[in-house]
C-alpha positions in Angstrom: 0.0 0.1 0.0 1.2 3.5 -0.9 0.3 6.1 1.7 1.0 9.8 1.3 0.2 12.7 3.6 -0.8 16.1 2.1 -2.1 19.4 3.7 -5.5 20.2 2.3 -6.4 23.8 2.0 -9.9 25.3 1.1 -10.8 29.0 0.2 -14.0 30.9 -0.3 -14.8 31.3 -4.0 -18.6 31.5 -4.4 -21.7 31.4 -2.3 -24.8 29.5 -3.3 -22.9 26.6 -4.5 -25.0 24.0 -6.3 -23.9 20.4 -7.3 -22.7 20.1 -10.8 -24.5 17.7 -13.1 -21.4 15.6 -12.9 -22.1 13.0 -15.5 -23.5 12.9 -19.0 -26.2 10.5 -20.1 -26.1 7.2 -18.3 -25.9 4.2 -20.7 -25.3 0.5 -20.5 -21.9 -0.7 -21.8 -20.6 -4.2 -22.1 -17.2 -5.5 -21.2 -15.3 -8.6 -21.9 -15.7 -9.7 -18.3 -18.0 -12.7 -17.2 -19.3 -13.6 -13.9 -18.9 -17.0 -12.0 -21.7 -18.6 -14.2 -20.3 -17.3 -17.5 -22.8 -14.4 -18.1 -21.3 -11.4 -19.8 -21.1 -8.4 -17.4 -22.2 -4.9 -18.3 -22.3 -1.5 -16.4 -24.5 1.6 -16.3 -21.9 4.4 -16.9 -21.7 8.0 -17.9 -18.6 9.4 -19.8 -16.4 12.4 -18.4 -17.7 15.9 -19.0 -15.2 18.6 -19.8 -12.4 16.1 -19.3 -13.5 15.3 -15.7 -15.3 12.6 -13.8 -17.1 14.3 -11.0 -17.8 12.2 -7.9 -20.4 13.8 -5.7 -23.2 13.3 -3.2 -25.5 11.7 -5.7 -23.6 9.2 -7.8 -21.8 7.2 -5.3 -22.5 5.1 -2.1 -21.6 5.0 1.5 -21.7 2.6 4.5 -24.9 3.0 6.6 -24.1 5.1 9.7 -20.9 6.7 8.3 -22.4 9.5 6.3 -25.7 11.2 5.7 -26.5 13.3 2.6 -27.6 16.9 3.2 -29.1 19.8 1.1 -31.9 17.8 -0.4 -33.0 18.9 -3.9 -35.3 17.7 -6.6 -33.5 14.9 -8.8 -33.4 15.6 -12.4 -35.5 13.4 -14.6 -32.5 11.5 -15.9 -31.5 10.4 -12.5 -34.8 9.6 -10.7 -34.6 5.8 -11.4 -31.0 5.8 -9.8 -31.6 8.2 -6.9 -34.9 9.7 -5.9 -33.5 13.0 -4.6 -30.3 15.1 -5.1 -28.1 16.4 -2.4 -25.3 19.0 -2.3 -23.0 17.3 0.1 -22.2 14.5 2.5 -21.6 14.9 6.2 -19.9 12.5 8.4 -21.8 10.8 11.2 -20.3 9.6 14.6 -19.4 6.0 13.7 -16.8 4.0 15.6 -16.2 1.9 12.7 -15.6 4.9 10.5 -17.2 3.6 7.3 -16.4 5.1 3.8 -18.1 6.9 1.0 -17.2 5.3 -2.4 -17.4 5.7 -6.1 -16.8 3.4 -9.0 -15.5 4.0 -12.6 -14.3 2.0 -15.6 -10.8 2.8 -16.6 -9.5 2.1 -20.2 -6.4 4.1 -20.5 -3.2 3.1 -18.9 -2.1 6.7 -18.4 -2.1 8.3 -14.9 -4.8 10.7 -13.6 -5.1 13.5 -11.1 -7.6 13.6 -8.1 -8.8 16.8 -6.4 -11.2 17.0 -3.4 -13.6 19.7 -2.5 -14.8 20.1 1.1 -16.1 22.9 3.4 -14.4 22.9 6.8 -15.5 25.1 9.9 -12.7 26.4 12.3 -13.7 23.8 14.9 -12.6 21.0 12.5 -9.1 22.2 11.5 -6.6 19.3 11.2 -9.1 16.6 11.1 -7.6 13.6 9.3 -9.3 12.0 6.2 -8.1 9.2 4.1 -8.7 8.7 0.4 -8.3 5.3 -1.2 -7.9 4.4 -4.8 -7.5 0.6 -5.2 -4.5 -0.4 -3.0 -3.2 3.1 -2.9 -4.1 5.3 0.2 -3.6 9.0 0.7 -4.1 10.9 4.0 -4.7 14.7 4.4 -5.5 17.1 7.1 -8.3 19.7 6.7 -7.7 23.5 6.9 -10.5 26.0 7.7 -12.7 27.0 4.9 -16.0 28.9 5.1 -16.6 28.7 1.3 -19.1 26.7 -0.7 -16.6 25.9 -3.5 -13.2 24.8 -2.1 -9.8 25.1 -3.5 -8.4 21.7 -4.4 -5.0 19.9 -3.7 -3.8 17.6 -6.4 -3.0 13.9 -5.8 -1.1 12.4 -8.6 -2.6 8.9 -9.1 -1.5 6.0 -11.1 -4.6 3.7 -11.2 -2.6 0.7 -12.7 -4.5 -1.8 -14.7 -7.7 -1.0 -16.7 -11.1 -2.1 -15.6 -13.3 -1.5 -12.6 -11.8 1.1 -10.1 -13.0 2.3 -6.7 -12.3 5.6 -5.0 -13.3 6.1 -1.3 -13.0 8.7 1.3 -13.4 8.2 5.0 -12.8 10.2 8.3 -9.7 8.8 9.8 -9.4 10.2 13.3 -11.6 8.3 15.8 -9.8 9.2 19.0 -10.4 13.0 18.9 -12.3 14.4 21.8 -15.2 15.6 19.4 -15.4 12.4 17.5 -18.7 11.4 19.1 -20.5 14.3 17.6 -21.5 14.7 13.9 -18.9 16.4 11.8 -19.7 19.9 10.4 -17.2 19.3 7.5 -19.2 19.1 4.3 -17.8 16.8 1.5 -18.7 18.3 -1.8 -17.1 16.4 -4.5 -14.0 14.6 -5.9 -12.7 15.6 -9.4 -10.8 12.9 -11.4 -9.0 14.5 -14.4 -5.9 13.9 -16.8 -5.1 11.6 -19.6 -6.0 8.5 -17.6 -9.7 9.0 -17.8 -9.8 9.1 -21.6 -12.6 6.6 -22.5 -13.5 6.1 -18.8 -17.0 5.8 -17.5 -18.5 6.8 -14.1 -20.3 3.6 -12.9 -23.9 4.0 -11.7 -26.4 1.9 -9.9 -29.7 2.6 -7.8 -28.8 4.2 -4.4 -30.0 1.1 -2.7 -30.8 -2.3 -4.5 -34.2 -2.5 -6.1 -36.1 -5.3 -4.4 -35.8 -8.6 -6.2 -39.0 -10.6 -6.4 -39.4 -14.5 -7.0 -41.9 -17.3 -6.7 -41.1 -20.8 -5.4 -42.8 -24.0 -6.7 -42.6 -27.8 -6.7 -42.9 -29.6 -10.0 -44.4 -32.7 -8.0 -46.9 -30.8 -5.9 -49.2 -28.2 -7.5 -51.4 -27.5 -4.6 -50.4 -27.4 -0.9 -51.9 -26.1 2.3 -48.7 -26.4 4.3 -45.1 -25.5 3.3 -41.7 -25.2 5.2 -38.7 -22.9 4.2 -35.3 -22.5 5.5 -33.7 -19.2 4.7 -30.1 -18.0 4.9 -28.2 -14.9 4.0 -25.4 -15.8 1.7 -23.4 -12.6 2.4 -22.5 -10.7 5.5 -24.9 -7.9 4.7 -28.2 -6.7 6.0 -31.5 -7.4 4.2 -35.2 -8.0 4.6 -36.5 -11.1 2.8 -39.8 -12.4 4.2 -42.1 -15.0 2.4 -44.9 -13.2 0.7 -48.3 -14.9 1.1 -51.9 -14.3 0.1 -52.5 -12.4 3.4 -49.3 -10.4 3.8 -45.8 -11.1 4.9 -44.2 -13.8 7.1 -40.5 -13.7 7.5 -37.5 -12.1 9.1 -34.6 -9.6 8.5 -30.9 -10.3 8.5 -28.3 -8.1 10.2 -24.9 -6.8 8.9 -23.4 -10.0 9.6 -25.9 -11.9 7.6 -27.5 -13.6 10.7 -31.1 -13.4 11.8 -31.6 -9.9 13.1 -34.0 -10.8 15.9 -37.6 -10.1 15.0 -40.1 -11.7 12.7 -42.8 -10.1 10.7 -46.3 -11.8 10.5 -48.3 -9.1 8.9 -51.9 -9.4 7.6 -53.0 -6.6 5.3 -56.4 -5.1 5.4 -56.1 -1.9 3.2 -53.5 -0.5 0.9 -51.6 2.7 1.3 -54.1 4.7 -0.7 -57.2 3.6 1.4 -58.9 6.2 3.5 -61.1 3.8 5.4 -60.6 0.3 6.8 -62.9 -2.5 5.7 -66.0 -3.3 7.9 -65.0 -5.3 11.0 -66.6 -8.4 9.6 -64.1 -8.2 6.7 -61.1 -7.5 8.8 -58.3 -10.0 9.1 -57.5 -10.6 12.8 -55.0 -12.3 14.9 -55.9 -15.2 17.1 -53.1 -17.1 18.9 -49.3 -17.0 19.6 -47.0 -19.3 21.8 -45.4 -16.3 23.5 -47.5 -14.9 26.4 -45.7 -11.6 26.2 -46.3 -11.1 22.5 -48.7 -8.4 21.5 -51.6 -8.6 19.1 -51.0 -5.3 17.2 -51.0 -3.6 13.9 -49.4 -1.4 11.3 -50.2 1.6 9.3 -47.3 2.3 6.9 -47.4 1.3 3.3 -51.0 0.0 4.1 -52.8 -1.0 7.2 -53.4 -4.3 8.9 -52.5 -6.4 11.9 -49.2 -8.0 13.1 -47.5 -9.7 16.1 -45.3 -7.3 18.1 -43.1 -7.7 21.2 -41.5 -10.9 20.3 -38.0 -11.4 18.9 -37.5 -15.1 18.6 -34.0 -14.8 17.1 -32.2 -12.8 19.7 -29.5 -15.4 19.6 -29.0 -14.5 15.8 -29.0 -18.0 14.3 -27.8 -18.5 10.7 -31.1 -19.9 9.5 -34.7 -18.8 9.6 -36.7 -22.0 9.5 -40.5 -21.3 9.1 -43.8 -23.0 8.2 -47.2 -21.8 7.2 -50.3 -23.8 7.2 -53.9 -22.8 6.2 -57.4 -24.2 6.9 -60.6 -23.1 5.3 -63.9 -23.7 7.2 -67.0 -21.8 8.1 -66.4 -19.0 5.6 -62.8 -18.2 7.0 -59.2 -18.8 5.9 -57.1 -19.5 9.0 -53.3 -19.2 8.6 -50.9 -20.8 11.1 -47.3 -19.5 11.1 -44.6 -21.6 12.9 -40.9 -21.2 13.7 -38.5 -24.0 14.4 -36.5 -23.4 17.5 -33.0 -25.0 16.7 -32.0 -24.9 20.4 -35.2 -26.6 21.7 -35.6 -28.7 18.7 -39.3 -28.0 18.2 -41.8 -26.0 16.2 -43.4 -22.9 18.1 -46.5 -21.1 16.9 -45.4 -17.5 16.0 -48.8 -16.3 15.1 -52.3 -17.5 13.9 -54.6 -15.2 12.1 -58.0 -15.4 10.2 -59.7 -13.5 7.4 -62.9 -14.0 5.4 -62.4 -16.9 2.9 -61.3 -16.0 -0.7 -62.8 -19.1 -2.0 -65.4 -20.5 0.3 -66.1 -23.6 -1.7 -62.7 -25.3 -2.1 -60.5 -23.2 0.1 -57.2 -21.7 -1.1 -53.8 -23.2 -1.9 -50.7 -21.6 -0.3 -48.4 -19.8 -2.5 -44.8 -18.9 -1.6 -43.1 -15.9 -3.0 -40.5 -13.7 -1.7 -38.6 -10.5 -2.2 -35.2 -9.2 -0.9 -34.5 -5.6 -0.3 -32.9 -3.1 2.2 -35.2 -0.3 3.3 -34.1 3.3 3.8 -34.2 6.7 2.3 -31.3 8.1 0.1 -29.9 10.5 2.6 -29.0 7.7 5.0 -29.2 4.4 3.1 -26.8 4.4 0.2 -25.6 0.8 -0.2 -26.8 -0.1 -3.6 -23.3 -1.3 -4.6 -23.6 -4.1 -2.0 -24.9 -7.4 -3.3 -27.8 -8.9 -1.2 -28.4 -12.6 -1.6 -30.5 -15.0 0.3 -30.8 -18.8 -0.4 -33.7 -21.1 0.5 -34.7 -24.6 0.5 -38.3 -25.6 0.9 -40.9 -28.3 0.8 -44.7 -28.4 0.1 -46.9 -30.9 1.9 -49.1 -32.6 -0.7 -52.5 -34.3 -0.5 -50.4 -37.6 -0.4 -49.2 -36.6 3.0 -45.6 -36.4 1.6 -43.1 -33.6 1.5 -42.2 -32.5 -2.1 -39.1 -30.2 -2.5 -39.4 -26.8 -4.0 -37.4 -27.2 -7.0 -38.3 -24.2 -9.1 -37.6 -20.5 -8.8 -39.3 -17.9 -11.0 -37.7 -14.4 -11.2 -40.6 -11.8 -11.1 -38.3 -9.1 -12.5 -37.0 -8.6 -16.1 -33.5 -10.4 -16.0 -32.1 -8.6 -19.1 -29.2 -6.4 -18.2 -30.1 -6.1 -14.5 -28.6 -6.7 -11.1 -31.5 -8.8 -10.0 -31.0 -12.6 -10.4 -31.9 -16.1 -9.4 -29.8 -19.2 -9.2 -29.9 -22.9 -8.5 -27.4 -24.2 -6.1 -26.6 -27.7 -4.7 -28.3 -29.5 -1.8 -31.7 -28.2 -2.6 -30.9 -24.5 -2.3 -32.3 -21.8 -4.6 -30.9 -18.3 -4.5 -32.2 -14.8 -5.3 -30.2 -11.7 -5.1 -30.1 -8.0 -6.0 -27.5 -5.1 -5.8 -24.1 -4.4 -6.9 -22.8 -2.4 -9.8 -22.5 -5.4 -12.2 -25.4 -5.9 -14.6 -25.8 -9.3 -16.4 -28.4 -11.2 -18.3 -29.5 -14.1 -16.3 -32.3 -16.8 -16.5 -36.0 -16.0 -15.9 -36.5 -19.5 -14.2 -34.0 -21.9 -12.6 -34.6 -25.5 -11.5 -32.7 -27.8 -9.2 -30.7 -30.5 -11.0 -30.0 -32.8 -8.0 -32.7 -33.1 -5.4 -31.7 -34.2 -1.9 -33.4 -37.4 -0.7 -32.9 -37.0 3.0 -35.2 -34.7 4.8 -33.9 -32.3 7.5 -34.5 -32.9 11.2 -37.4 -30.3 11.4 -39.5 -32.3 9.0 -39.1 -35.6 10.9 -42.5 -37.3 11.7 -42.1 -36.1 15.3 -41.7 -32.5 14.3 -44.2 -32.8 11.5 -47.0 -33.4 14.1 -46.0 -30.2 15.8 -47.2 -28.2 12.8 -50.9 -29.2 13.5 -50.8 -28.3 17.2 -51.7 -25.2 19.2 -50.3 -23.8 22.4 -53.7 -23.0 24.0 -56.8 -25.0 24.2 -60.3 -23.5 24.4 -63.5 -25.5 24.6 -67.0 -24.4 23.5 -68.9 -21.8 25.7 -72.1 -22.4 27.4 -74.6 -19.6 28.2 -77.0 -20.1 31.2 -79.1 -18.3 33.7 -80.4 -16.0 31.0 -82.4 -13.2 32.4 -83.5 -9.7 31.3 -80.5 -8.1 32.6 -78.0 -10.8 33.3 -76.6 -14.1 32.1 -73.8 -16.7 33.0 -71.1 -17.5 30.2 -68.9 -20.5 31.1 -66.0 -22.2 29.2 -64.5 -25.6 29.7 -61.4 -27.2 28.4 -59.1 -24.1 29.0 -55.4 -24.8 29.0 -52.6 -22.5 28.3 -50.1 -24.0 30.6 -49.6 -23.1 34.2 -51.1 -19.8 35.4 -53.9 -20.1 32.9 -56.3 -17.1 33.1 -59.1 -15.9 31.1 -60.9 -12.5 30.1 -64.4 -12.2 28.5 -65.1 -9.4 26.1 -68.6 -8.6 25.1 -70.9 -6.0 23.6 -73.7 -5.4 21.2 -71.4 -5.7 18.1 -69.1 -8.6 17.1 -65.6 -7.0 17.3 -63.7 -10.3 16.5 -60.3 -9.8 18.4 -60.1 -6.0 18.4 -60.0 -4.2 21.8 -59.0 -0.5 22.6 -55.3 -0.3 23.3 -52.5 2.2 22.9 -51.6 2.6 19.2 -48.1 2.2 17.8 -46.6 5.1 15.8 -47.3 3.7 12.3 -51.0 2.9 13.3 -51.7 6.6 13.8 -51.3 7.0 10.1 -53.8 6.6 7.2 -56.7 4.3 7.5 -55.4 2.3 10.4 -56.7 4.8 13.0 -60.4 3.9 11.9 -60.1 0.4 13.3 -60.4 1.8 16.9 -63.2 4.2 16.3 -66.8 3.9 17.4 -68.1 0.4 17.9 -65.1 -1.4 16.1 -63.7 -2.6 19.4 -65.3 -4.6 22.2 -67.6 -2.4 24.4 -67.2 -4.3 27.6 -64.8 -6.8 29.3 -64.7 -8.7 32.6 -62.1 -9.0 35.2 -59.4 -11.5 34.4 -60.0 -14.7 36.3 -57.8 -17.6 37.2 -58.7 -20.8 35.4 -59.3 -23.8 37.8 -60.0 -27.3 36.6 -59.8 -26.0 33.0 -62.9 -23.9 33.4 -63.9 -20.5 34.0 -67.3 -18.7 34.6 -68.2 -15.1 33.8 -71.4 -13.7 35.4 -72.6 -10.7 33.3 -75.0 -8.2 34.5 -76.5 -4.7 33.8 -77.4 -5.9 30.5 -80.2 -4.4 28.4 -83.4 -6.5 28.2 -84.4 -8.2 24.9 -80.8 -7.4 23.3 -78.5 -9.6 21.4 -74.9 -9.6 22.8 -71.7 -11.0 21.2 -68.8 -12.3 23.3 -65.4 -13.9 22.9 -62.9 -15.2 25.5 -59.0 -14.4 25.6 -56.9 -17.2 27.4 -53.4 -16.6 28.5 -50.8 -18.7 30.2 -47.1 -19.8 30.2 -47.7 -21.7 26.9 -49.0 -18.6 25.1 -52.1 -16.7 24.5 -55.2 -17.3 22.3 -58.6 -15.8 21.6 -61.5 -18.2 21.0 -61.6 -18.7 17.2 -65.3 -18.0 17.0 -67.5 -15.4 18.5 -70.5 -16.5 20.7 -73.7 -14.7 21.2 -76.8 -14.6 23.3 -80.0 -12.7 23.7 -81.3 -11.4 27.0 -85.0 -11.9 27.9 -87.5 -9.0 27.5 -88.9 -7.3 30.6 
């Protein structure tokens, strides 16, 4: 590594600085390179303008948490597919790992080039050390005060070496300064690369964060299934969100920066899209029923649409490598009921993460489970700028057929156009199918991939012993019985209640059937859009009893102060060490007239 140290100077030239339109028209260009499976690699690139490549806050990338983009402006039409807003600079954020900002370009000429850096430096940040890296060469400089919006540059003579893809990066170097815990006020503006070495060069572009890749899993031997199991792993040590998409919403987990399960799981049932101004009628609402964690919360969401979800349970706090999940559906009495399970590798058992119900889409024959997925990393362009990082997740899965056998998911369909894109699907060994997105390389891959060799041995979590756990529930609730009906009172009794030790029950009732919706404190996103409507008026239960301890698997609820000749609805919530569950059906009674 070559390391040189320069004194960096900045002076005022002009106020009202605006970022230059640093690049010309972005076009796809091919190279002679190929990727690991023999596909020809292309890049999106723009040529130098006025003999320079200008690397600024809009055409590069940075590690999350290391920088933030400032000075937001409207993005020009030519750039909107790559970055949704434009910015006039980057500002370093306190980060003990001191991440970098980086740019890519394609070099053709063997000649050297020159590099100039433009920053604004307040008096409080004089002599802050920064490092610039070009390939294996690294240069260090200390900042000098500048209150200007266009800085004088210092020239670094650079010999880039061989032609091909090159990377330039910049990062703050001094983590031990007393003020390193506060955000830097130094504003990076741009890097200019000029000289004979950029003849024929291209500034490489890609979307600021990877566009989500979509795919669909199928089994060639099982066209219809009401139960599937998938194991998911992140191939790379990068963060991503990649749930299974279902007919009711999302079921899956995120991966952290190490490529391990991040902690939480998303079991979301959608009720209304983001444009909706009202929620569906309560009778048409999806609703949560059960979970194996007594501390979990039956909650909701209101961003990018509205619906219900499980909160306050992070089953992957130990950050395992695999996310192993199962989904089962039943259709009866006009409802589709979905059961989402997670396999606990430490305890070697399946646990019900969440069960939910919605009005049936096909009331005659029920529905068949589908299994799609996407992989993305969320975030706005001022703080999330890792589109150059490839995200890849691999899955192996099985569908349970009407023949009571497991059939491997052997086919993966890419839901995006595979022509000249950085979204792709691959078939691997040992039953794994891969989907990926991101990076600066574009290639033309297959639209559909299929496994060639299918493993014969089922994993532990599909053994007969564990298979049976996918049809069990953590809480048992018998049928209710209504007695002692009077004009103003009744007695509601339940038998067969079991949620483990410390089983207790609460009865909710009122003149409207409110399914499993009770008044509660709303989460932040639920205060947006149509989600707020769910808790207005008579959409939540009007009354509730005191919680009672369950003895001998039974509980009684005497109700009084009722209106004569009135129909009431009721539903019980049972909780204990094994989990919590609502009764799956609402009961009803009518009081006697006076």
